[in-house]
VEXBA-761447 format. One line per 5 residues: their letters; for each residue x, y, z of C-alpha. Coordinates in pm, whole numbers, padded with zeros to 5 digits. Each point is the difference from the previous one (the first is absolute). Layout:
N
A	X:Y:Z ~ ...
This chain:
300
MRSLK	-00004:00001:-00034 ~ 00304:00227:00124 ~ 00159:-00089:-00368 ~ -00340:00088:-00157 ~ -00036:00341:00215
FLTLV	00346:00081:-00120 ~ -00091:-00049:-00387 ~ -00323:00180:00056 ~ 00170:00295:00100 ~ 00250:-00006:-00293
VAAML	-00297:-00042:-00236 ~ -00199:00279:00153 ~ 00338:00235:-00009 ~ 00046:-00065:-00361 ~ -00358:00027:-00107
CMTAT	00035:00337:00207 ~ 00288:00122:-00208 ~ -00193:-00100:-00323 ~ -00285:00194:00094 ~ 00208:00302:00091
AASKK	00154:-00012:-00331 ~ -00316:-00027:-00176 ~ -00133:00331:00174 ~ 00298:00169:-00093 ~ -00067:-00073:-00367
KAKKT	-00348:00110:00029 ~ 00101:00329:00120 ~ 00173:00049:-00330 ~ -00300:00006:-00212 ~ 00133:00374:-00119
AVVVE	00309:-00199:-00146 ~ 00015:00027:-00394 ~ 00226:-00281:-00049 ~ -00126:-00346:00134 ~ 00283:-00204:00118
KVDTI	-00003:-00360:-00150 ~ 00049:-00273:00268 ~ 00157:-00353:-00125 ~ -00225:-00286:00121 ~ 00029:-00354:00053
SARDF	-00199:-00303:00008 ~ -00257:-00044:00305 ~ 00183:-00302:00030 ~ 00386:00135:00053 ~ -00184:00306:00193
SYLFG	-00139:-00275:00258 ~ 00319:-00179:00007 ~ 00236:00292:00080 ~ -00281:00146:00237 ~ 00053:-00352:00203
RANTN	00392:00035:-00045 ~ -00011:00360:00162 ~ -00195:-00084:00286 ~ 00268:-00236:00136 ~ 00219:00280:00080
GLKNY	00097:-00001:00359 ~ -00184:-00342:00043 ~ 00321:-00180:00108 ~ 00105:00243:00265 ~ -00371:-00018:00134
LVQRL	-00005:-00373:00003 ~ 00354:00019:00190 ~ -00078:00284:00247 ~ -00346:-00025:00045 ~ -00083:-00381:-00036
GVDTT	00336:-00141:00083 ~ 00035:-00238:-00302 ~ 00339:-00078:-00089 ~ 00102:00053:-00368 ~ 00158:-00327:-00005
YMADF	-00335:-00150:-00021 ~ -00142:00226:-00280 ~ -00105:-00297:-00210 ~ -00211:-00089:00274 ~ -00184:00302:00023
VQGFD	-00059:-00002:-00369 ~ -00125:-00349:00042 ~ -00243:00140:00275 ~ -00093:00275:-00218 ~ -00075:-00232:-00288
AKQMT	-00262:-00204:00212 ~ -00351:00105:-00084 ~ -00083:-00104:00354 ~ 00141:-00134:00344 ~ 00002:-00382:00033
EADRR	-00038:-00177:00353 ~ 00366:-00046:00012 ~ 00050:00385:-00054 ~ -00261:00051:00257 ~ 00198:-00217:00253
LKARL	00299:00177:-00104 ~ -00101:00322:00053 ~ -00138:-00061:00344 ~ 00332:-00159:00092 ~ 00213:00299:-00119
AGMEI	-00228:00216:00218 ~ 00051:-00192:00294 ~ 00376:00017:-00049 ~ -00013:00379:-00045 ~ -00217:00034:00323
REQVE	00257:-00223:00162 ~ 00284:00215:-00076 ~ -00191:00315:00111 ~ -00085:-00162:00340 ~ 00376:-00130:00075
NQIIP	00169:00317:-00163 ~ -00249:00284:00093 ~ -00265:-00057:00244 ~ 00189:-00201:00276 ~ 00307:00244:00003
QISRQ	-00229:00322:00008 ~ -00228:-00216:00305 ~ 00318:-00061:00171 ~ 00119:00372:-00014 ~ -00340:00095:00157
IDDSL	00038:-00245:00268 ~ 00361:00057:00070 ~ 00292:-00178:-00194 ~ 00204:-00061:00254 ~ -00214:-00213:00199
QILQR	-00097:-00259:-00303 ~ -00344:-00069:00127 ~ -00183:-00059:-00314 ~ 00095:-00369:-00147 ~ 00049:00000:-00346
EQFVA	-00122:-00391:-00037 ~ -00307:00066:00221 ~ -00104:00304:-00195 ~ 00033:-00164:-00341 ~ -00205:-00327:00156
GFRAG	-00279:00225:00127 ~ -00008:00240:-00340 ~ -00016:-00360:-00167 ~ -00264:-00127:00214 ~ -00211:00315:-00074
ISGQN	00021:-00018:-00373 ~ -00059:-00384:-00035 ~ -00225:-00057:00325 ~ 00221:-00306:00048 ~ 00239:-00104:00323
DLMPN	-00153:00266:00202 ~ 00167:-00023:00356 ~ -00270:00205:00145 ~ -00333:-00100:-00179 ~ -00218:00186:00258
VTADS	00176:00356:-00070 ~ -00196:00186:-00286 ~ 00150:00244:-00193 ~ -00159:00295:00167 ~ 00125:-00133:00364
AQTVI	00349:-00066:-00111 ~ -00015:00406:-00145 ~ -00102:00101:00400 ~ 00246:-00219:00144 ~ 00271:00138:-00234
RKQME	-00077:00348:00029 ~ 00021:-00051:00396 ~ 00310:-00159:-00009 ~ 00168:00235:-00250 ~ -00088:00267:00246
YYQTA	00162:-00175:00302 ~ 00315:-00052:-00209 ~ 00031:00380:-00119 ~ -00068:00127:00370 ~ 00247:-00254:00106
MMERK	00268:00106:-00241 ~ -00082:00355:00047 ~ 00052:-00071:00402 ~ 00327:-00153:-00089 ~ 00142:00272:-00218
YGENR	-00129:00317:00177 ~ -00110:-00107:00332 ~ 00305:00152:00182 ~ -00143:00343:-00138 ~ -00331:-00061:00198
RQGEA	00179:-00085:00319 ~ 00234:00288:-00010 ~ -00286:00234:-00056 ~ -00210:-00145:00264 ~ 00294:00023:00252
FLAQN	00051:00359:-00083 ~ -00362:00077:00045 ~ -00023:-00169:00323 ~ 00282:00230:00125 ~ -00095:00313:-00185
AKKDS	-00357:-00029:00188 ~ 00186:00053:00347 ~ 00101:00341:-00093 ~ -00213:00280:00131 ~ -00023:00181:-00309
VKVTP	-00125:-00262:-00209 ~ -00397:-00081:00003 ~ -00112:-00322:-00127 ~ -00383:-00041:-00161 ~ -00197:-00339:00014
SGLQY	00100:-00078:-00346 ~ 00362:-00015:00106 ~ 00157:00317:-00170 ~ 00215:00195:00203 ~ 00069:00391:-00043
KVLVQ	00187:00282:00143 ~ -00118:00349:-00032 ~ 00271:00247:-00087 ~ -00221:00291:-00103 ~ -00351:00025:00124
GTGEV	-00234:00172:-00264 ~ -00280:00186:00050 ~ -00174:-00026:-00309 ~ -00297:-00217:-00136 ~ 00048:-00383:00015
PTATS	-00063:-00174:-00309 ~ -00260:-00272:-00077 ~ 00082:-00337:-00156 ~ -00136:00145:-00335 ~ 00209:00327:00031
RVKVN	00281:00076:-00245 ~ 00299:00147:00176 ~ 00328:00152:-00078 ~ 00319:-00140:00193 ~ 00353:00024:00017
YEGRL	00172:-00362:00134 ~ 00267:-00205:00023 ~ 00021:-00397:00055 ~ 00262:-00202:00155 ~ 00056:-00348:00062
LDGTV	00100:-00153:00345 ~ 00344:00028:-00092 ~ -00024:00368:-00124 ~ -00018:-00048:-00334 ~ -00204:00298:-00166
FDSSY	-00208:-00180:-00261 ~ -00213:00330:-00092 ~ -00018:00357:00066 ~ -00173:00274:-00119 ~ 00249:00230:00172
KRNEP	00283:-00117:-00232 ~ -00222:00039:-00311 ~ -00085:00370:00146 ~ -00349:-00072:-00101 ~ -00307:-00072:00239
STFGC	-00247:-00290:-00116 ~ -00366:-00001:-00014 ~ -00205:-00298:00008 ~ -00328:-00145:00180 ~ 00017:-00095:00387
NQVIK	-00138:-00353:-00113 ~ 00249:-00043:-00289 ~ 00298:-00057:00219 ~ 00094:-00286:00213 ~ -00214:-00085:00319
GWTEA	00258:00176:00253 ~ 00003:00305:-00220 ~ -00417:00036:-00008 ~ -00027:-00063:00378 ~ 00280:00268:00089
LTMMP	-00133:00266:-00251 ~ -00367:-00041:00103 ~ 00143:00112:00370 ~ 00244:00276:-00117 ~ -00121:00373:00021
VGSKW	00120:00190:-00315 ~ 00373:00170:00108 ~ 00093:-00327:00189 ~ 00296:-00178:-00017 ~ 00025:-00361:00112
ELYIP	00262:-00290:00025 ~ -00206:-00308:-00109 ~ 00122:-00370:00112 ~ -00242:-00224:-00232 ~ 00008:-00381:00076
QQLAY	00044:-00196:-00319 ~ -00369:-00138:00003 ~ -00076:00381:-00043 ~ 00234:00052:-00283 ~ 00061:-00219:-00272
GSQDK	00022:-00325:00195 ~ 00114:-00309:-00193 ~ 00014:00215:-00329 ~ 00362:00032:-00156 ~ 00044:00366:-00093
GTIKP	00359:00011:-00091 ~ 00201:00205:00249 ~ -00281:-00112:00266 ~ 00026:-00368:00054 ~ -00336:-00218:00122
FSMLI	-00101:00050:00373 ~ 00189:00324:00025 ~ -00115:00273:00229 ~ 00043:00335:-00109 ~ 00080:00352:00170
FTVEL	-00108:00298:-00161 ~ 00027:00399:00086 ~ -00327:00122:-00112 ~ -00094:00386:-00046 ~ -00340:00104:-00085
LSIEK	00000:00299:-00174 ~ -00353:00038:-00115 ~ -00345:-00170:-00100 ~ -00063:00064:-00381 ~ -00355:00128:-00048
């Protein structure tokens, strides 16, 4: 079918070229001299048209269909066949099975292994292939009472477990360090703690209006990691930022909706009120964040 699609596109392109040329000739009605065109027989025309449509076909067979040009004689034999025999259908199904097996071995299994964690080698190749085979053949099913839908449910939950465990192994130390810092920081008299776990220290207390969650505000700020790395700063850009209070991380939204305009606070945001398990480049998963935030105005 893909070969037929290729030929159809080529024929369509040539017919389009022919139609364009014809329209150009019609546009020359005012020409005094009529150009004579050499003609050939319909037989020769048809043959040459067929020849012209093979341009690029070999590359298509090799690149798109994976045909080895060593076996072009077999391709021609298939082309000459008026219809598929039972043996042809069996061979076609067998080739499709071989192609899918190759994809399972070289693409699907490695991709899933990376999602789980390559270092653990949890996914057993032989068992995966056996399960895949059972799913398409309906034979040798080691778990006959498990439906396809229930298998999907189990897999989804187990993948979530594996991914959570992988994140904990890789980045759990960030969470532990942040929790230890926050526990000590909360003991300081200058630091206030909200029920959500957000901590803040008032550097300058403003006297202006307090934003709501849907307000747009203009702020200057600097964001730091626990080790002091500055990952973002409007001060360095020399340009305040404007955004909606509900368009930022939870810790920011909570703080902004408590700050009167003119205030400058230092925020200590637990990872669950920041980016959690998301990897934001410089900000790694489970990182608590420290911000200096100056609320300049509420945009009306």
